[in-house]
C-alpha positions in Angstrom: 118.9 97.2 187.9 117.1 97.0 191.2 114.2 94.6 190.5 112.1 96.4 193.1 112.3 99.7 191.2 112.0 98.3 187.7 108.4 99.0 187.1 109.0 101.9 184.7 110.8 99.6 182.3 108.1 97.0 182.8 105.5 99.5 181.7 106.9 99.5 178.2 105.8 95.9 177.9 102.4 96.0 179.6 99.1 95.8 177.7 97.5 99.0 179.0 93.8 99.6 178.6 92.7 102.7 176.7 89.5 104.3 175.9 88.2 103.7 179.4 85.7 105.9 181.2 83.8 105.0 184.3 80.7 106.1 186.1 80.6 106.2 189.9 77.6 105.8 192.0 76.8 104.7 195.5 74.6 101.8 196.6 73.8 100.0 199.8 75.3 96.5 199.9 76.7 94.1 202.6 80.1 92.8 203.4 79.4 89.7 205.5 76.6 90.9 207.8 77.7 94.6 207.8 75.8 97.1 205.6 77.9 99.8 204.0 78.1 102.3 201.2 80.3 101.2 198.4 81.6 102.7 195.2 80.5 100.9 192.1 82.7 101.2 189.1 81.1 100.2 185.9 83.0 100.1 182.6 81.2 101.9 179.8 83.9 101.4 177.2 85.6 98.4 175.8 89.1 97.3 176.6 91.2 97.9 173.5 94.1 95.5 173.7 95.2 95.9 170.1 96.9 93.2 168.0 100.4 94.7 167.6 102.1 92.3 170.0 103.2 89.3 168.1 102.8 86.9 171.0 99.3 88.1 171.8 98.3 87.8 168.2 99.6 84.3 167.9 97.9 83.2 171.1 94.6 84.8 170.2 94.5 83.3 166.7 95.4 79.8 167.8 93.1 79.8 170.8 90.0 81.3 169.3 88.7 78.2 167.5 89.4 75.9 170.5 87.8 78.2 172.9 84.6 78.5 170.8 84.3 74.7 170.3 85.0 73.8 174.0 82.8 76.3 175.7 79.9 77.1 173.3 77.5 75.5 175.7 78.8 77.2 178.8 77.5 80.5 180.1 79.3 83.1 182.2 77.7 83.4 185.6 75.1 86.2 185.5 76.1 89.4 187.2 73.0 89.7 189.5 72.4 90.4 193.1 74.5 92.9 195.2 76.8 95.3 193.4 80.3 94.0 192.7 82.9 94.3 195.5 85.7 96.1 193.7 88.6 96.3 194.2 89.4 93.2 196.2 92.5 91.1 197.0 92.4 87.6 198.3 95.2 85.8 200.2 95.0 82.0 200.8 96.1 82.6 204.4 93.9 83.2 207.4 94.0 85.6 210.3 97.7 85.4 211.1 98.8 86.8 207.7 95.7 88.6 206.4 96.6 92.2 207.2 100.3 91.8 206.7 100.0 90.2 203.3 97.0 92.1 201.9 97.8 95.7 203.0 100.8 96.3 200.7 98.7 95.3 197.7 95.8 97.4 198.8 98.0 100.4 199.2 98.9 100.0 195.5 95.2 100.2 194.6 94.6 103.2 196.8 97.3 105.1 194.9 95.7 104.2 191.6 98.3 101.6 190.7 98.1 98.6 188.3 96.6 95.3 189.4 99.8 93.4 188.6 101.8 95.7 191.0 99.2 95.1 193.7 99.4 91.3 193.3 103.2 91.3 193.3 103.5 93.5 196.4 101.3 91.2 198.4 103.1 88.1 197.1 106.5 89.4 198.1 105.6 89.9 201.7 106.0 86.2 202.7 108.8 85.6 200.1 111.0 88.2 201.9 110.1 87.1 205.5 112.8 84.6 206.8 110.4 83.5 209.6 107.9 82.1 207.1 109.0 78.7 205.9 106.4 78.4 203.1 107.9 80.5 200.3 111.0 82.5 199.3 113.8 83.3 201.8 113.8 80.7 204.6 111.6 78.3 202.5 111.5 74.6 203.0 114.6 72.8 201.5 114.6 69.8 199.2 116.1 66.4 200.0 119.6 67.8 199.6 119.0 70.8 201.8 118.7 73.2 198.9 115.8 75.7 198.7 114.2 75.5 195.2 111.4 78.0 194.6 108.4 77.9 192.1 106.0 80.7 191.2 103.7 81.8 188.4 101.9 85.0 187.4 98.8 85.5 185.2 97.1 88.6 183.8 93.4 87.9 183.2 93.1 90.9 180.8 95.4 89.3 178.2 95.8 85.7 179.4 99.5 86.4 179.4 101.4 84.4 182.0 104.9 83.5 183.2 106.4 81.1 185.6 109.7 79.9 187.1 110.5 76.5 188.7 113.3 75.0 190.7 114.7 78.5 191.0 117.7 78.8 193.5 119.3 81.7 195.3 116.6 84.3 194.4 114.3 85.5 197.2 111.3 86.6 195.1 110.3 84.1 192.5 107.0 85.9 192.0 108.8 88.9 190.6 110.9 86.8 188.3 107.7 85.0 187.1 106.2 88.3 186.3 109.3 89.3 184.3 109.1 86.1 182.3 105.5 87.0 181.4 106.4 90.6 180.4 109.9 90.4 179.0 109.9 87.1 177.1 107.9 85.1 174.5 108.0 82.1 176.8 105.9 81.0 179.7 108.1 78.7 181.8 111.8 79.0 182.8 113.3 76.4 185.1 116.5 75.8 187.1 119.7 77.3 186.0 118.0 79.1 183.1 115.6 80.8 185.4 118.4 81.9 187.7 120.5 83.3 184.8 117.4 85.2 183.6 116.8 86.7 187.1 120.5 87.6 187.4 120.4 89.4 184.0 117.5 91.5 185.3 119.3 92.7 188.4 118.2 90.1 191.1 120.8 89.5 193.8 121.8 85.9 194.4 121.7 84.9 198.1 121.6 81.8 200.2 118.0 81.1 200.9 118.5 78.5 203.7 118.0 80.1 207.1 119.3 78.5 210.3 115.7 77.6 211.2 115.1 75.7 208.0 118.5 74.1 208.1 117.9 72.6 211.5 114.5 71.4 210.4 116.2 69.7 207.4 118.9 68.1 209.6 116.2 66.6 211.9 114.4 65.2 208.9 117.7 63.7 207.5 118.4 62.0 210.8 115.1 60.2 210.7 115.2 59.4 207.0 113.6 56.0 206.2 111.9 54.1 203.4 108.8 56.2 204.0 110.2 59.0 201.8 109.8 59.8 198.1 111.7 56.9 196.4 109.0 54.2 196.8 105.6 54.4 198.5 104.3 51.4 200.4 102.5 48.9 198.3 99.1 49.8 199.8 99.7 53.4 198.8 99.4 54.7 202.3 101.9 56.9 204.1 102.3 57.3 207.8 100.0 60.1 209.1 102.9 62.3 210.3 102.6 65.5 208.3 105.4 66.7 206.0 105.2 70.5 205.8 104.2 72.1 202.6 104.2 75.8 201.8 102.3 77.8 199.2 100.5 81.1 199.0 97.9 82.3 196.4 97.2 86.0 195.7 94.1 86.8 193.6 93.0 90.3 192.8 90.0 92.1 191.2 90.4 95.8 190.4 87.9 98.6 190.2 87.5 98.1 186.4 86.7 94.4 186.9 90.1 93.1 185.7 91.6 90.1 187.3 95.2 88.8 188.0 96.9 86.4 190.3 100.1 84.8 191.6 101.0 81.6 193.2 104.4 81.2 194.9 106.0 78.3 196.9 109.0 76.5 198.2 107.2 73.2 197.6 107.1 70.0 199.6 109.6 69.7 202.3 112.3 67.1 201.5 111.2 66.8 197.9 113.4 65.1 195.4 115.7 67.7 193.8 114.0 69.1 190.7 110.5 68.1 191.7 107.9 70.6 190.5 104.4 70.7 191.9 101.3 72.5 190.7 102.3 76.0 191.9 104.2 77.2 188.8 101.9 75.5 186.3 99.2 77.6 184.7 95.9 75.9 184.9 97.0 73.9 188.0 98.3 76.1 190.8 96.7 79.2 189.2 94.3 80.2 186.5 92.8 83.6 185.7 90.1 84.4 183.2 88.9 88.0 182.9 85.4 86.9 181.9 84.8 84.7 184.9 87.2 84.8 187.9 90.4 83.4 189.3 91.5 80.4 191.3 94.6 79.1 193.1 95.5 75.9 195.0 97.7 74.9 197.9 98.4 71.4 199.4 99.5 68.3 197.6 100.4 69.6 194.2 100.4 66.3 192.4 96.6 66.0 192.9 96.0 69.5 191.6 98.2 68.7 188.5 96.2 65.5 187.8 93.0 67.4 187.7 94.1 70.7 186.1 92.7 72.1 189.4 92.5 75.9 189.0 91.3 75.7 185.4 88.6 73.3 186.5 87.4 75.7 189.2 87.3 78.6 186.9 85.3 76.6 184.4 82.9 75.5 187.1 82.3 79.2 187.9 81.8 79.9 184.2 79.0 77.2 184.3 77.3 79.0 187.1 78.8 77.8 190.4 79.8 80.2 193.2 83.5 80.3 194.1 82.9 78.1 197.1 80.8 75.6 195.2 83.4 75.5 192.4 86.2 74.8 194.9 84.1 72.1 196.6 83.5 70.5 193.2 87.3 70.1 192.7 87.7 68.5 196.1 85.1 66.0 195.3 86.8 65.1 192.0 90.2 64.7 193.6 88.7 62.3 196.3 86.8 60.4 193.6 89.8 59.7 191.4 91.8 58.6 194.4 89.2 55.9 195.2 87.1 57.6 197.9 87.6 59.2 201.3 89.2 56.1 202.9 92.1 56.3 200.3 92.8 59.9 200.9 95.4 60.9 203.5 96.4 64.2 202.1 94.7 67.6 201.7 94.4 70.3 199.1 92.9 73.8 199.7 91.4 75.7 196.8 90.6 79.5 196.8 88.6 81.4 194.2 87.1 84.8 193.4 84.6 85.7 190.7 83.9 88.8 188.6 81.4 90.0 191.2 84.0 90.0 194.0 82.6 86.9 195.7 85.2 84.8 197.4 85.3 81.2 198.5 87.5 78.4 199.6 87.2 74.7 200.3 89.6 71.9 201.4 89.7 68.1 201.3 90.5 67.7 205.0 89.7 69.9 208.0 88.7 70.1 211.6 85.7 71.7 213.3 88.0 73.9 215.3 90.2 74.7 212.3 88.3 75.0 209.0 90.0 76.2 205.9 90.3 79.9 205.6 91.3 82.7 203.3 91.4 86.4 203.7 90.2 89.3 201.6 90.7 93.0 201.7 88.2 95.5 200.3 87.2 99.1 201.0 85.5 97.8 204.1 88.7 96.4 205.5 90.2 92.9 206.0 87.9 90.0 206.4 88.2 86.2 206.9 86.5 83.8 204.4 85.7 80.5 206.2 85.4 77.5 203.9 84.2 73.9 204.2 85.9 70.6 203.9 85.0 67.0 203.0 86.9 64.8 205.5 87.1 65.4 209.2 90.6 64.7 210.7 91.7 64.7 214.3 
């Protein structure tokens, strides 16, 4: 089976909404500073998911009591102000990738396609690009020169999710993560098991190390020293020379107000073989809740793992914060648990969208001439979302 053309088979396993009807009206609103007419799609019927799926039934029954006890005192952010911007897709990259990454996903929406297809199409753009060293083919190798990829996928409508980690020889881990979500009763598959699963579903095994990435790895090996992953200095500080990281988040909101997302990465350059960061971990590198919004993270994954970062951001939005405010709150927490700004010599960037189609981002470190950015695409076109940061760096 060609994985690119396997959507018909996937449809057998998707939870499809039924009983939907919509009303369409026009209203003046603004995108940035530009007034425009937008379509407002308002659901006037409930989303009937049904309880026939064993996995969904078990998750729902087990999670109901915990959800009620944990969040009784929290309120979903009021849907007030301008009409919702729907549909919308966010990419954690700025200008240089915005149109290239977002347009394929938007084309899915324009053809009436499903939100999961839109997210996957955008995520695959960088995974298949050998010139991009952040994810997929041509990604950053580990200490042994092997490219190991991580990705996760989440459907806000059902809270179903899937992920792969330390996946070798498969260019598009986002597509494999989606299949884990749709075709298994598991959430995580790693290493050789993930590769066998991908191969069983028709994915072609290929060498992911491009000549560009190989030369970069050789240069790193030639300068290998005690400043690497085995033991950090006693004072906890590393040299300021940056080690490249690579991750991309795709978050989407469709015209019915449903949410989904994907995070994909090749991880920290020169990482120890088998190292898994936040990207494939639900609640860390990605979290989606159809009642509230979605969030994703890039940067030093260990810090996002320690704070359950994306889940934290979504819950901050549930409590009333805007996407940008929620992302900023996580940055403050990470800095605090590390002992303050003077102890922080790394960065994380967090992106988020809410049910209203508001988008925001925030980072731990930044520069005045290079603030953190994300990009969104709506009916008004592609726009850059400029965020804030806590610590100025040179």
